[in-house]
N, C-alpha and C positions, 0 to 999 in steps of 0.2 A: 298098627295103623289100619290094616284091613278091617279089623273088628270095629274100629271107630267109624270108618267110612260106611260100612254096611249098616251098622246100628243107626247112624245118623240118617241115612237115606230111608231105611225102613220106618224109623220113627216119624220123620217129617212126611214121608209119603202117605202113611196111614192118617196122620192128623189133617193133612191137606185134603185127602180124598173124602174124609168124613165131613169136613167143613164145606167143601164144594157140593158134596152129595146132599147136604142140608138145603142149600139154595136150589139144587136141581130138582129134588123130589117135591118140594113145596110148589115150585114154579110149574112142574108138570101137573100136580094135583089141582092147581088153580086153573090151568088151561093156557098157560103162557108157553109159547113155542121156544124150546131150547135148541139152538143151532149147533153149539159146540160145547163139549164137556172135556176139558183138558187137565191132565195132571202135569203141572209144570208150565213155565212160560217159554216164550221164544218159538223158534221154528219147530214144526212137527217132526218127530223122528219117524222116518220111513219104515213102514212095516208094522209099527206099533199103533194101530188104530183100526177102526171100522165104523161103518155108518148103519144105523138102525132107525127106521122111520125118518123123522125130521132132524135127528141129532147125530152129529159126528163125534165119536168118542176117540180121544187121542192121548198120546204121551208126548210132551214137548221137551226140548233139550235142557232147559234150566229147571232143576228139581226144587228150587227154593220158592215155590209158589204154586199157583194153579188158578183156573178160572172157569166160569160158566158163561157162555155167550148166548144171550137171549135176544129174540127178535124185538126190535124197537126199544132197546135199553138205553140208547144214547139220546139224551133230551134234545140235542141239536139236529138229529136226523128227522127227515120228513116222515110223519106217520101216515098210515093208510086208514087208521081208525078201526083196525081189525081187533077183535077181542084177544087174539093170541099175542099181541104186542105188549111189552112190559109197561110202557108209558101210556098205553091206552087203558090200563087198569086203574082202579081207585088208589089213592095214597095208602089206605089201610091194607089193600091186597099187596101192594109193593113192599110195605113194611114187613109183612109176613114172610115174603121171599128173602128179604135182606137179613132179617133177624134169625132166620132158620139156620144160617151158617154157624154163627157163634153159639147158638143154642145147641147144635149138634156136638160142638166141642165140649160144652159144659156137661152134656149128657154122657159123652164118651168118658170124660174124666171120672164121673161118678161110677160108671159101669166098670172101668178099669180098676178103680180103687176097691170096689166090692170084690172083684176077681182076685186082687192081691190078698185081701183078708180071707177069702175062701180057700185059696191055694196055700196060704201060710206065709207070713212075712217074718224073716229072721231079723231080730234086733238085739243090740247089746242088753244084757240083763239089767245093768245099772239104770237104763232109761226108764224102767218100770218102778224103780225104787223111790221112796220119799226123798225129796230134795234137801237132804241134810249136808251141810258144808263140811268137808273133811280136810280141806287144804286151802290156804289163802296166800296168794302171791304177794311178795313184799312190794310196797309202794304202788299197789294196784288200786283201782276204784273201790274194791271191796274193803281193803285194809283202811283206806282213807275215810270210808263211810262208817267204820266201826264194826264191821262184821267180825264174828268170832267162829272158830272151829266148833262145830256142834250145833250152830244155828240151823233151824229148819225153816225154810222159806214157805210161807203160807199163801201170800198173794203178791202180785205186782200190779200197781195202779188199780187196785180193787178187783183184779181178775184172779180167781183162785188158781193156785199152782198145785197140781196133784203129784207130779213126779218130775224126774230129771229131764224127760223129753220136753215137757211143757216149759220148764224153766229155761232150758237151752234155746228153745225156739223164741221165747220172749226176749231174752238177752241178745241173741244174735241179730234179731230184727230191729233192735233199738239202739244202734250205735250212735252216740252223741246225744241221746235223749235222756232227760232227767227222769228217774223212776222212783216212785214211792213204793218201798218194799217192806211188807210186814213179815217179821220172823218170830218164831217161837224160841225163847231162850229161858231156861230154868222155869218152865211152865208159865211164863208170862209172854204176852204179845207186845213187841215194840216195833216202831216204824223207823226205818232208815232210808236215807235219800242217797242214791248213787247214780252216776252217769257212766254207762259202759264205754270203754275205749274202743276206738276203731282199729281192728287188727287184720292182718293178712291182705292179700291182693283183692279180695272181694269186699273188704270194708265191713266185715261182720263185727257185732258188738261182743265185748268181753269184760267181765267184772274181775277176772283173776281168781276164780274159785274152781274147785274140783270135787268130783265124786270120789268115793273110796278107790284107791289103786294101791294094792300091796307092793312093797319094795322088793318084789321077787324078780328074778331074771327070766325074761322070755327067751332070749337067744344070745349067743356070743358072736360079736361082729368085729372085734378089734384085738390087737396083740396084747395090750396090758392085761385084759381079762383072761386071754388064753394062757399067757405065760404064768399068771398067778394061780391058774388051776381052777378058776371059777367055772361053774356048769349051769346050764339051763335048769331052772327050777329052784336054784338056791335062793333062800330068803335072807336079805341083808337086815340084820337085827340092829346093828349100831355101827357108827363110823367114828373112830378115835374116841370110843367110849360114850358117844352121844347117841341115845336111842333114836331110831327112825321108824315111823309108822306109816309113812306115805311115800310113794315113788318120787314125788317132786321134792320132798324133804331130803331124800337120799341123793337125788341128782344134784341138788343145790350144794350140798356139802362136798360132793366130788368135784363139781365145777370150781369151787373155791380153792382147790389145791392142785393146780397144774404143775407137773414135774416135781411134786413133793410127795414123799412116801406117806401113805395113810394106812390105817388098820381097819379092815372090815371084819365084823363079827358075823359069821355065816351060820345059818341053820340049814342043814342038809339032812332030811329025814329026821331021825331022833338025835343026831349029833350036832353039836354047836362048837365052832372053833374059829380062831382068828386067821386072817389072810393079809399079808403085807402086799401093797400094790402101789405103783406110781402112775397116776393119771397122765396121759399124754396131753400136750398143749395143742388146742385147736387154733390154727394160725389165723382164722377169721374172727372168732369170738374171743380169743385169748383165755378160754376157759378149759378146765380139765375134763378129759373124756377117758373112759376105760374100755369102751367097746361093748356095751350091752344094750338090749332093747327091752321095752316093756313087755310084760306077759300079755298074751292074747286074752282079752276079757271073755267071760262066759256069755253065751248068747241063748236066747229062747226063741221059739217059733210061735208067733201070734196067729192062731188058726181058728176060724169060726165056721159054724154051719151056714147054710145058704141065706136064711133070713137074717141072722145076726151079722153075717158078712155084708149083706146089702145095707143094713142099718149103719154099720160101722163105716162102710165105704162112702155113703152119702154124708154122714157126720164129718168124716175127714175132708170131704170136698167142701163142705160148708165152712169148716174151720180154716182151710187153706184160702178160700175165697175171702174170708174176713181178714186174714193176715195180709193178703195181697193188697186189699184196699187200704188197710192201716199203713202198710209200707208206702203205698203210692201217695197218700195224704201227707205222710211225714216227709217224703221226698220232695213234694211240691213246697212244703213249708220250710224246707232246708234243715229238718230235724234229724235226718238220717243220711247216710252216705250213698251217693250214686255209683260207687265202685262195684257194688254187687250186681249192677246191670250187666248182662252179657249178651253176646250175639252168636252167630253161627259157629264160631270156633269153640266157644265155651259149651254150647249145646252139644256139639259133636264129641267133645272130650267127656262130658258127663254121660252122654248116651253110650259111648264105648265102655266107660268104666262100669256103668250099671249093667250093661250086657254081659261083661265078664263076671260080674258079681252074682248073676243069676236071673232067672226069668222074672221073679216077683219084683226085684229091684228095678229091672228094665221097665216092667209094666207100671210101677209106681212113678218112675220118672216120666214115662209117656203120659200118664194121667195128669201129673203136675204141669207138664208142658201144654197139654191140651187145654187145661183150665186157664193158663196164662194167655194162650192164643185166643180163647173165647172172650176173655175179659178185655184184652187189648183191642180186639176188633170192635168192641162196643163203645170205645172212646169216641166222643163226638168230634172226631177230626176228619175233615173232608178227605176223600180217597179210601178211608176205612168204612166198614159197614156202619159203624156208629155215626159217621158223618152223613151217610145217605139217609139214615133214620132221622137225623136232625133236619135235613132238607124236607123230608116228607111231613114231619110234624109242623114245620113252618108253613108248608103248603096247605095242610089241613086247617091251620089257624087263619091264614090269610085268604084262603079260598081260591088260591091260584099258585102255580109253581113259581119258584124263584126265576129271575131272568137268567138267560144263559151267561151273560157277562158276569153277574154276581157269582154264579156257580164256578165259572172259570177262575175268578180271583180267589174264591174260597179254596178251591182244589189246589191252586198253585201254592197257597199258604200252607195247606195241609201237607202237600208233597215236600215242601221245604222243611217242615217240622220233622217229617219221617226221615229225610235225608240226614239232617243234623243228628237225629237220634241214632241212626245207623252208623254214622261216622264215630259217634261217641262210644257206642258199644263195641265197635271194631277196635277202637283205641284201647278200651278196657281189656279186650281179648288179647291184643298184642302185648300189652304191659304185663298181663298175667303170664303169658308165655315166656317172656324174658326174665320175669322175676323168678319163675320156677325153673 
């Protein structure tokens, strides 16, 4: 729990600081007076602040935000016409100040991504392998669409798929969306149509296909396996004389025989021999279990030189930006599940998990979150930076600022939209917590 809290505060604190620093540095550069620069909202924490020049720097009580207070930034306050006042500057100058916050988050995302690839990112080896199907779940979208073991996926909706990482990303982000999938089968290209099911608390897409996973034992966790003499590293060759080549084939056969004796043919080193075992009944699923886990898959470290890491980092940022907008468009169209939206609880959980996993995983998550923060803030919703940009664009076109009354109405609508969104993501967070 301490790791989760610390990781959450560090991650959010850095992202907020960078965002507000963007507003701050451009305002200063243009000549706008910055009165306050706060990390967090609410009352100032005594002892955590100082004043330098015209600006008071402080840390406030609520860490879920931050702000920069500039002179003359409220359109309803009486201006003196001084050049250091925000609303005394041209709409274009104000747009630069507002846009700089989200832009700093986007830049930070690219820098952190580049750092990750420079330091080295550990990933499962199979993610770099060609996306050849090695297992298909019964009654899954893949089986219903006519996929076969051995099919190599070439493209999805005319977008080339090079490896399992790209394949999983496309499937996971397209729950409920019909996909045109080109596969190579017996040296011929055929097109299949499939719609990923929505699975899990996050509503991610699944076709019911798997990469190669050998039916070997990673560890022993239950009495049936212990009593039968199974060991970590054993390879299960067949069950009741039926050959198995994939972990899920093996698991399915075991699950079909609760409290019934089965015969496992085991390969241990150079020896091959039978073992009799009775799977225990899982009271929840009514399936058979013997108490074994999957083997830990082989991993590799993707590490690059400075120039290559920078190129890779910016390319990854662009790819994630594209995927984010694709997801948002599908969300608006109702073609994908909103269950994957998350709030502070999910952010804290993922931040804690990534921090425990290692520095590069934590930096990657921080980069991803910074990217989302930058994109979200550019939405043309009043009270967000994008909403202010929209007001300034309207002002430039009309030749005069919007009336205070119209601004107030727009901001009330925007605030209501954000409140509804926050309620929904908190609901998602709570449901995930109880589901798991």
